[in-house]
C-alpha positions in Angstrom: 30.2 9.4 -11.5 32.6 7.1 -13.3 34.8 6.5 -10.2 31.8 5.4 -8.1 31.2 8.8 -6.4 29.9 12.3 -7.4 32.9 14.6 -7.5 33.5 18.2 -8.1 33.3 18.0 -11.8 29.9 16.3 -11.6 28.6 18.9 -9.2 29.6 21.7 -11.4 28.3 20.2 -14.6 24.5 20.0 -13.4 25.1 22.1 -11.1 24.3 19.9 -8.2 23.5 16.3 -8.0 21.2 15.2 -11.0 18.7 12.4 -10.2 16.8 10.8 -13.1 13.5 8.7 -12.6 12.2 6.8 -15.5 8.6 5.8 -16.1 7.3 2.9 -14.2 5.4 0.3 -16.2 2.3 1.0 -13.5 2.4 4.8 -13.9 -1.0 6.1 -14.3 -3.1 9.3 -14.0 -3.5 10.4 -10.4 -0.3 9.0 -9.1 1.9 11.2 -6.6 5.7 10.4 -6.8 7.7 11.6 -3.8 11.5 11.7 -3.9 13.4 11.3 -0.6 17.1 12.3 -0.5 18.7 11.5 2.9 15.2 11.2 4.4 14.2 14.6 3.2 11.3 15.1 0.7 13.2 16.6 -2.2 10.8 16.3 -5.1 7.1 15.7 -5.9 5.5 14.8 -9.2 1.8 14.6 -9.8 0.7 12.8 -13.1 -2.4 15.0 -13.8 -3.2 13.7 -17.4 -4.0 10.2 -18.9 -0.6 10.3 -20.7 1.9 9.5 -18.0 4.7 9.0 -20.5 4.8 12.9 -20.9 5.9 13.3 -17.4 9.2 11.1 -17.7 12.0 11.0 -17.5 11.6 13.0 -14.2 14.8 15.0 -13.5 15.5 16.4 -10.1 18.7 18.3 -9.1 19.9 18.6 -5.5 21.7 22.0 -5.1 25.5 21.3 -4.6 25.5 23.7 -1.6 23.2 21.4 0.2 25.3 18.3 -0.3 28.4 17.9 1.8 30.7 15.1 1.3 29.2 11.9 2.5 26.6 9.2 1.5 23.0 9.7 1.0 20.3 7.0 0.8 17.8 7.8 -2.1 14.4 6.3 -2.9 10.9 7.4 -4.0 7.3 6.4 -3.2 4.2 6.2 -5.6 0.8 6.8 -4.1 -2.0 6.1 -6.5 -5.4 7.7 -6.8 -6.9 4.8 -4.7 -4.6 5.3 -1.7 -2.2 2.4 -2.5 1.5 3.1 -1.8 4.5 1.5 -3.2 8.4 2.2 -2.6 11.2 2.0 -4.9 14.7 0.2 -4.0 17.1 2.3 -2.1 20.2 3.4 -3.7 23.2 5.1 -2.1 24.7 8.2 -3.6 28.3 9.1 -2.4 29.5 12.7 -2.7 33.3 13.0 -2.7 34.5 16.2 -4.2 38.2 15.0 -4.3 39.5 11.3 -4.4 42.7 12.2 -2.6 43.2 13.0 1.1 45.6 13.8 3.9 44.9 10.7 5.9 46.5 7.2 5.0 44.5 4.8 2.8 42.6 1.9 4.5 43.9 -1.7 4.1 42.2 -4.9 2.9 43.5 -7.4 5.6 41.7 -10.4 3.8 43.2 -9.7 0.2 45.7 -12.3 -0.8 49.3 -11.8 -2.0 47.9 -10.6 -5.5 45.7 -8.0 -3.7 42.6 -9.9 -4.4 39.6 -10.6 -2.3 38.1 -14.1 -3.1 35.0 -15.9 -2.2 36.9 -17.6 0.7 37.2 -14.3 2.5 33.4 -14.1 2.6 32.8 -17.5 4.4 31.9 -15.5 7.7 29.5 -13.2 5.8 31.7 -10.2 5.4 35.1 -8.9 4.6 37.3 -6.5 6.6 38.4 -3.0 5.8 41.1 -1.8 8.2 41.5 1.8 9.3 45.1 2.7 10.3 46.0 4.7 13.3 45.8 8.2 11.6 47.4 11.3 12.9 45.3 13.0 15.7 43.1 9.9 16.3 40.9 10.3 19.4 38.2 8.7 21.4 34.8 9.8 19.9 35.9 10.5 16.4 33.3 9.6 14.0 34.8 7.7 11.1 32.7 7.3 7.9 33.8 4.3 5.8 33.0 4.1 2.1 33.0 1.0 -0.3 32.4 1.1 -3.9 32.7 -1.7 -6.6 33.3 -1.8 -10.3 33.1 -4.6 -12.8 35.9 -5.7 -15.0 35.0 -3.0 -17.6 35.3 -0.2 -15.0 31.5 0.4 -14.7 30.2 1.1 -11.1 28.2 -1.8 -9.7 25.3 0.2 -7.9 24.4 -2.6 -5.7 28.0 -2.6 -4.2 27.8 0.9 -2.8 28.0 0.8 0.9 28.8 3.0 3.9 28.8 3.0 7.5 29.8 5.1 10.5 32.1 4.0 13.5 32.8 6.0 16.6 36.3 5.4 17.9 36.4 3.9 21.4 38.9 4.6 24.1 40.6 1.2 23.5 40.7 1.9 19.7 42.2 5.4 20.0 45.8 5.3 18.7 45.5 1.8 17.2 44.2 0.3 13.8 40.7 -1.0 13.9 38.5 -2.8 11.3 34.9 -2.7 10.2 32.9 -5.3 8.2 31.7 -4.9 4.6 28.7 -7.4 4.4 29.2 -10.2 1.8 26.5 -9.0 -0.7 28.3 -5.8 -1.4 31.4 -7.7 -2.2 30.1 -10.7 -4.1 27.9 -8.6 -6.4 31.0 -7.2 -8.1 31.9 -10.7 -9.3 35.2 -10.0 -11.1 36.3 -6.4 -10.8 37.7 -3.9 -8.3 36.6 -2.3 -5.1 37.6 1.1 -3.8 37.6 2.0 -0.1 38.2 5.3 1.7 37.1 7.1 5.0 36.5 10.4 6.4 37.0 11.5 9.9 34.9 14.0 11.8 37.1 14.8 14.8 35.4 14.5 18.3 37.1 17.9 19.2 35.2 19.6 16.2 36.8 21.3 13.3 36.8 20.2 9.6 36.4 16.8 8.4 39.5 15.1 7.0 39.6 12.5 4.1 41.9 9.5 3.4 43.4 8.5 0.2 41.8 5.6 -1.6 42.6 1.9 -1.5 41.9 -0.5 -4.3 41.6 -4.2 -4.3 40.8 -6.9 -6.9 37.6 -8.9 -6.5 37.0 -12.3 -7.7 34.2 -14.1 -6.0 32.9 -17.3 -8.0 29.4 -17.2 -6.5 26.2 -17.1 -8.3 24.4 -13.7 -8.0 20.9 -14.1 -6.7 17.8 -11.8 -6.5 17.5 -9.9 -3.3 14.9 -11.0 -0.7 12.1 -8.7 0.1 10.2 -7.5 3.2 6.3 -8.3 2.7 5.4 -5.9 5.5 7.6 -3.1 4.0 5.4 -2.3 0.9 5.4 1.3 1.9 9.2 1.4 2.7 8.7 1.2 6.5 8.4 -1.3 9.4 6.6 0.3 12.2 6.1 -0.8 15.9 2.9 -2.6 15.2 4.5 -4.7 12.4 7.6 -5.3 14.4 5.9 -6.6 17.5 5.5 -10.2 16.2 8.7 -10.1 14.1 9.3 -9.1 10.6 9.1 -11.7 7.7 11.9 -11.7 5.1 10.9 -13.6 1.9 13.2 -15.4 -0.3 12.0 -15.7 -3.9 12.4 -18.8 -6.0 15.9 -18.6 -7.1 17.8 -20.0 -10.3 19.2 -23.5 -9.8 17.1 -24.2 -6.6 17.1 -27.9 -5.5 15.5 -29.6 -2.5 18.2 -29.8 0.1 19.9 -26.5 -0.8 21.2 -24.9 2.5 20.1 -21.1 2.6 21.4 -18.8 5.2 19.2 -15.7 5.6 21.1 -12.8 7.3 20.2 -9.4 8.4 21.9 -6.4 10.0 20.2 -3.3 11.5 21.5 0.3 11.4 20.8 3.4 13.5 22.1 6.5 11.6 24.4 4.4 9.6 25.9 2.7 12.7 25.6 -1.1 12.8 23.6 -2.2 15.8 25.1 -5.2 17.4 21.8 -6.4 18.9 20.2 -6.2 15.4 22.3 -8.8 13.8 21.6 -12.4 13.0 20.9 -15.3 10.7 18.8 -18.3 10.2 19.7 -21.6 8.4 17.0 -23.1 6.2 17.0 -26.3 4.2 14.9 -25.8 0.9 12.1 -28.4 0.5 10.7 -29.5 -2.9 7.5 -27.4 -2.4 9.7 -24.3 -1.9 11.6 -24.7 -5.2 8.8 -22.9 -7.1 7.4 -20.6 -4.3 10.3 -19.6 -2.1 10.0 -19.3 1.5 10.0 -16.8 4.5 11.9 -16.5 7.8 11.1 -14.1 10.6 13.6 -11.6 12.1 12.9 -11.6 15.8 11.0 -8.5 17.2 14.0 -7.8 19.6 16.3 -7.4 16.6 13.9 -4.8 15.1 13.2 -3.0 18.2 17.0 -2.5 18.9 17.2 -0.3 15.9 14.7 2.2 17.0 14.8 4.5 14.0 17.2 3.3 11.2 17.1 0.7 8.6 17.4 -3.0 8.4 19.2 -4.9 5.7 18.6 -8.6 4.9 20.2 -11.0 2.3 20.8 -14.7 1.9 23.5 -17.1 0.7 22.9 -20.6 -0.8 25.2 -23.7 -0.6 23.8 -25.6 -3.6 23.3 -29.5 -3.3 25.2 -30.2 -6.4 28.2 -27.7 -6.1 29.0 -24.0 -5.8 27.3 -21.3 -3.8 25.4 -18.1 -4.4 24.6 -14.9 -2.6 21.9 -12.3 -3.1 21.8 -8.6 -3.3 20.6 -6.8 -0.2 17.1 -5.6 0.6 16.7 -2.6 2.7 13.6 -1.2 4.7 13.2 1.7 7.0 12.5 1.0 10.7 10.6 3.0 13.3 9.8 1.3 16.5 9.9 4.6 18.4 6.7 6.3 17.4 4.2 3.9 19.0 1.5 6.4 19.8 -0.9 7.6 17.2 -0.7 11.3 16.2 -3.7 13.6 17.0 -6.7 13.1 14.4 -7.2 15.7 11.7 -9.8 18.4 12.6 -12.7 19.1 10.2 -13.8 22.7 11.3 -17.1 22.5 9.3 -18.1 19.6 11.3 -17.7 21.3 14.7 -20.7 21.3 17.1 -22.9 18.7 15.3 -20.1 16.4 13.8 -21.8 16.7 10.5 -21.0 18.1 7.0 -24.4 19.1 5.4 -25.4 20.3 2.0 -24.7 23.9 2.8 -21.0 23.2 3.9 -19.4 21.0 1.2 -20.0 22.9 -2.0 -16.5 24.2 -2.0 -15.0 21.2 -0.3 -14.4 20.9 3.3 -11.2 22.0 5.2 -9.0 19.3 6.8 -6.5 20.7 9.6 -3.4 18.8 10.6 -1.5 19.5 13.6 0.8 17.1 15.6 3.8 17.4 18.0 7.1 18.6 16.3 5.5 19.4 13.0 8.6 20.3 11.0 9.6 21.6 7.6 10.1 18.9 5.0 7.9 16.5 6.8 5.9 14.7 4.2 2.2 14.2 5.2 -0.3 12.1 3.2 -4.0 13.0 3.9 -6.7 10.3 3.4 -10.5 10.6 3.0 -13.1 7.7 2.4 -16.7 8.0 2.3 -19.1 5.2 3.5 -22.8 4.5 3.4 -24.6 5.1 6.6 -23.7 1.7 7.9 -20.1 3.0 8.2 -18.8 -0.2 6.4 -19.6 -0.1 2.8 -17.3 2.2 0.9 -18.9 4.8 -1.6 -17.2 4.6 -5.1 -15.7 7.9 -6.1 -15.1 9.2 -2.5 -11.5 7.8 -1.9 -9.1 10.9 -1.9 -5.5 11.3 -0.9 -3.1 14.1 -1.1 0.7 14.4 -0.5 1.6 17.7 1.4 5.3 18.7 2.2 5.2 20.9 5.2 6.8 24.4 4.6 8.7 26.6 6.9 5.7 28.9 7.6 3.5 25.9 8.4 6.2 24.4 10.8 6.3 27.9 12.7 2.4 27.9 12.9 2.4 24.2 14.0 -0.6 23.6 11.7 -1.7 23.5 8.0 -4.9 23.1 6.1 -5.8 21.2 2.9 -9.3 20.9 1.2 -11.1 17.7 0.7 -12.8 18.4 -2.7 -16.6 18.4 -3.1 -16.3 15.6 -5.6 -15.2 13.3 -2.9 -18.1 14.4 -0.6 -21.1 14.7 -2.7 -21.4 10.9 -3.9 -21.7 10.0 -0.1 -25.2 11.5 0.1 -26.4 10.7 3.7 -23.6 8.6 5.2 -20.3 9.0 6.8 -16.6 9.6 6.1 -13.2 8.8 7.7 -10.3 11.2 7.5 -6.7 10.5 8.8 -3.1 11.2 7.8 0.3 9.5 7.8 3.7 11.2 8.2 7.3 10.6 6.9 9.2 12.7 9.4 12.1 14.8 7.9 15.7 14.1 8.7 15.1 10.4 9.0 13.1 10.9 12.2 10.7 8.0 11.4 7.1 7.7 10.4 3.8 8.1 12.1 -0.1 7.6 11.7 -3.0 9.6 13.2 -6.1 8.7 14.9 -9.0 8.7 12.5 -11.8 11.4 12.5 -15.3 10.1 11.8 -17.9 12.5 10.6 -21.5 12.4 9.5 -22.2 13.4 5.9 -25.8 14.8 5.2 -25.5 16.4 1.6 -29.0 15.4 0.5 -32.0 17.5 1.8 -35.6 16.7 1.4 -35.8 18.7 -1.9 -32.9 16.8 -3.6 -32.4 13.5 -5.1 -31.7 10.6 -2.9 -30.9 7.0 -3.7 -30.9 3.6 -2.1 -29.7 0.3 -3.8 -30.4 -3.2 -2.7 -27.4 -5.4 -2.9 -26.1 -9.0 -3.1 -28.1 -10.5 -6.0 -26.3 -13.4 -7.8 -25.1 -12.9 -11.3 -27.4 -13.6 -14.2 -26.8 -16.7 -16.3 -28.9 -16.8 -19.5 -29.0 -20.6 -19.3 -30.8 -20.3 -15.9 -34.6 -19.5 -16.0 -34.5 -16.8 -13.4 -33.1 -13.3 -13.5 -31.6 -12.1 -10.1 -32.2 -8.4 -9.7 -30.9 -5.5 -7.5 -33.2 -2.6 -7.3 -32.5 1.2 -7.4 -35.0 3.3 -5.4 -35.0 7.1 -6.0 -36.6 9.8 -3.8 -36.9 13.4 -4.9 -39.2 16.2 -6.1 -42.5 14.6 -7.3 -43.1 14.7 -11.0 -39.4 15.3 -12.1 -37.9 13.2 -14.8 -34.6 11.5 -13.7 -31.7 10.1 -15.8 -30.0 7.0 -14.5 -26.8 5.4 -15.6 -24.8 2.5 -14.7 -20.9 2.6 -14.8 -19.7 2.0 -18.3 -16.9 -0.5 -17.3 -19.4 -2.9 -15.6 -21.4 -5.8 -17.1 -24.6 -4.6 -15.4 -27.8 -3.6 -17.3 -31.2 -2.1 -16.5 -34.1 -4.6 -16.7 -35.8 -5.3 -19.1 -34.4 -3.0 -21.6 -30.8 -4.1 -21.5 -29.5 -0.5 -21.5 -27.0 1.3 -19.3 -29.0 4.6 -19.3 -32.7 4.8 -18.2 -35.1 7.9 -17.9 -37.8 7.5 -15.3 -40.3 9.9 -13.6 -40.7 10.4 -10.0 -44.4 9.7 -8.9 -46.7 11.9 -6.9 -44.9 10.7 -3.7 -41.4 11.6 -5.2 -40.5 8.0 -5.6 -39.6 5.7 -8.4 -37.3 2.5 -8.9 -35.4 0.6 -11.5 -34.1 -2.9 -11.7 -30.6 -4.0 -12.6 -29.0 -7.4 -13.5 -25.4 -8.2 -14.1 -23.4 -11.0 -15.8 -20.3 -10.8 -13.6 -19.5 -10.3 -9.8 -18.4 -7.1 -8.4 -19.5 -3.5 -7.4 -21.7 -1.5 -9.7 -21.9 2.2 -9.3 -25.4 3.8 -10.2 -25.7 7.6 -10.8 -28.8 9.7 -11.3 -29.7 13.5 -11.9 -32.7 15.5 -12.3 -33.0 16.5 -16.0 -34.2 19.9 -15.1 -31.2 20.5 -12.7 -28.4 18.3 -13.3 -26.6 19.6 -10.1 -29.1 17.7 -8.2 -27.8 14.2 -8.4 -27.3 11.1 -6.3 -25.2 7.8 -6.7 -25.2 4.6 -4.9 -23.2 1.1 -5.1 -24.7 -2.2 -5.5 -22.9 -5.6 -5.4 -23.5 -8.8 -7.6 -22.2 -12.0 -6.2 -21.7 -15.6 -7.2 -24.3 -18.1 -6.5 -24.0 -19.7 -3.0 -23.7 -23.4 -2.7 -26.8 -25.1 -1.2 -27.6 -28.7 -0.1 -28.3 -31.8 -2.1 -30.7 -31.0 -4.9 -31.1 -27.4 -3.8 -27.8 -26.8 -5.7 -27.4 -23.0 -5.4 -29.1 -20.0 -3.9 -28.6 -16.2 -3.5 -30.5 -13.2 -2.3 -30.7 -9.4 -2.7 -30.8 -7.3 0.5 -30.9 -3.8 1.9 -34.3 -2.9 0.8 -36.2 0.0 2.5 -38.7 -1.0 5.1 -41.5 0.7 3.4 -43.7 -2.2 2.5 -43.0 -1.7 -1.1 -39.4 -2.2 -1.8 -38.4 -5.8 -2.5 -35.7 -8.1 -1.0 -35.5 -11.2 -3.1 -34.4 -15.0 -2.6 -33.3 -17.1 -5.7 -32.6 -20.7 -6.1 -31.5 -23.3 -8.6 -32.1 -27.2 -8.3 -29.7 -29.7 -9.9 -30.4 -30.5 -13.5 -31.4 -34.1 -12.6 -33.6 -33.1 -9.6 -37.1 -34.5 -9.5 -38.2 -31.8 -7.0 -41.5 -30.1 -8.1 -41.9 -27.4 -5.6 -39.6 -25.1 -3.4 -40.9 -23.4 -0.2 -39.9 -20.3 1.6 -40.7 -19.8 5.2 -40.0 -16.6 7.2 -39.0 -17.2 10.8 -40.0 -14.9 13.6 -40.0 -11.5 11.8 -42.7 -9.1 10.2 -41.7 -9.5 6.5 -44.2 -10.8 4.1 -43.8 -12.8 0.8 -45.3 -10.9 -2.1 -46.8 -14.0 -3.8 -48.8 -15.4 -0.9 -49.3 -12.2 1.2 -48.1 -14.4 4.2 -44.9 -15.8 5.7 -45.0 -19.1 3.7 -44.9 -19.5 -0.1 -44.3 -22.0 -2.7 -42.8 -21.8 -6.4 -42.8 -24.4 -9.0 -39.4 -25.7 -10.1 -40.3 -29.0 -11.8 -39.5 -27.8 -15.4 -37.4 -24.7 -14.8 -35.1 -26.0 -12.1 -35.1 -22.3 -10.9 -37.2 -19.9 -8.9 -37.6 -16.7 -6.8 -39.5 -15.2 -3.9 -40.0 -11.4 -3.4 -40.2 -10.0 0.3 -41.5 -6.8 1.7 -41.4 -5.4 5.2 -42.5 -2.4 7.3 -40.1 -3.0 10.1 -36.4 -2.3 10.0 -35.0 -5.7 10.8 -33.2 -8.8 9.5 -35.7 -11.3 8.2 -34.5 -14.8 8.7 -35.8 -17.5 6.4 -35.7 -21.3 5.5 -35.6 -22.2 1.9 -36.4 -26.0 1.2 -37.3 -28.4 -1.6 -40.5 -30.0 -0.6 -39.9 -33.3 -2.3 -36.5 -33.9 -1.0 -36.1 -32.0 2.4 -33.0 -30.4 1.1 -32.8 -26.9 2.8 -30.7 -23.9 3.6 -31.2 -21.0 5.9 -30.5 -17.3 5.4 -31.4 -13.7 6.2 -32.2 -10.4 4.4 -32.1 -7.0 5.7 -34.7 -4.2 5.7 -33.2 -0.7 6.5 -34.8 2.6 7.6 -36.6 4.4 4.6 -35.2 7.6 3.3 
């Protein structure tokens, strides 16, 4: 590709177009990489092991027979094990088997007498390439114009590669016409050369005809700046919901920035490589002192995005420096789809049919997820998502996030449906709760993107004879300098008399109380119940797992959260609470407090307000704790009613107080 395009020799050597993707610094086990060539999924890589370096460089070859002469956008996406998606920059590959043609070469009208395009030619944001009146020119001809730059050593400047399509109008037929090459594709060359040529697809049909190549010198004395970016385009797309209030373009902090710099942010939309006149504009911005380090954003109007329909949007900016000189950035490109405004049909979970529940007899081999939507087509790329939740439908369950990238096959396109299996490992930890399933689609042949409606399903994988778990949550972190140890409680239910092994996630800073271990063996009592206490030195979620020692396949898991201490009032400096206990009259919710180091308060009082809960230390709804020497204290609460128990916590001597609430849930 030394001449800026892929020629016959290149296609024979591989054979085809060779694409090489090197390892990303963020590559990790569980990543899916999907390569898109001209909007079609053309490669899929799954990093299965914990040694991602063994999977790179990733080489993909596009068969030469599938690549007619033309320009092809190329990018890839990365989907990690947690469902986060990122997209690479887009590059343009130009395939041109021969660099000679039968049509006259284009002309550079703005080149000077030495055939040089200078920075002065870019004052209006572009330079012109003129297409001469070629033989057989007719209304409706599609003219594909190509531009490639090389530096002064002859190496191709990838960011200079540009192409567009222009349909010849009735007034243009038989006459020369010009197209615009946006300034960033010129200025990025710096000092070097640019080549331009065109291909004509006759309106009457028949074979395409190529032109000869025109070459001009490039000498732009402008500083090259980093491209802007689209904050809403982290997945590579701007959809209708993102476009409805405009699309931000963010300009990063750039080299040499000074308050008062005049920055012009420009954009241009394209539909199938054709510039959309109604999707072109610019905004003038004067840089402030605060923006020197942070950069700034402007918003492309919604109408400019909607005018594209399905296509791409490019953005760049130029700077007139306060001192002297100017600069221009490379372009940023994002895909646009404002056409698919309706959600696709939700996925179907056949094993939940009838009762909308996946139970313990149905999930052992995973559960099928069926996908069907209008115009399901070969090479569509569908990403399936699954997430488990506690019975509240809000709190995610660790270990239940699952996603899978699925390229649609010809057989599946003909059937209009396909099925994938959600693994049992993403279902079992939910226990008795719920799950949500949905999918997204990158439609083949650059037809846009879509997202489905969700399917919500009940999960009931724990029967009366298996192990079940509940965790209280929300306790503040333990500080050894504070004379109270906040606790979250694990409550287990299962076969009476069985021995159970409990474990805390190894990466957490949580420990069983009082032993200070991450593993604990306990025995279920005659009612099939037992509990354990957990404390933690840092904030965050902690996963708890358990299994029967006689049958490790009977297991359970849960998640508890440890929080920072909450700010109180006056001498009542901090407080916190653990919540979500079962309303069984035994399991504890707790309220914790700290007074200031110089506080003279001797007692704290907890009062329960209009509920059925009881404070364990007093057996009533009012209790006191001495804080005169410890400057800390706690209260334990039980309840037999499923409810939110409101309370007032007060320092008796100072009248400083706060109000709060803990929750008691339905017993298992």
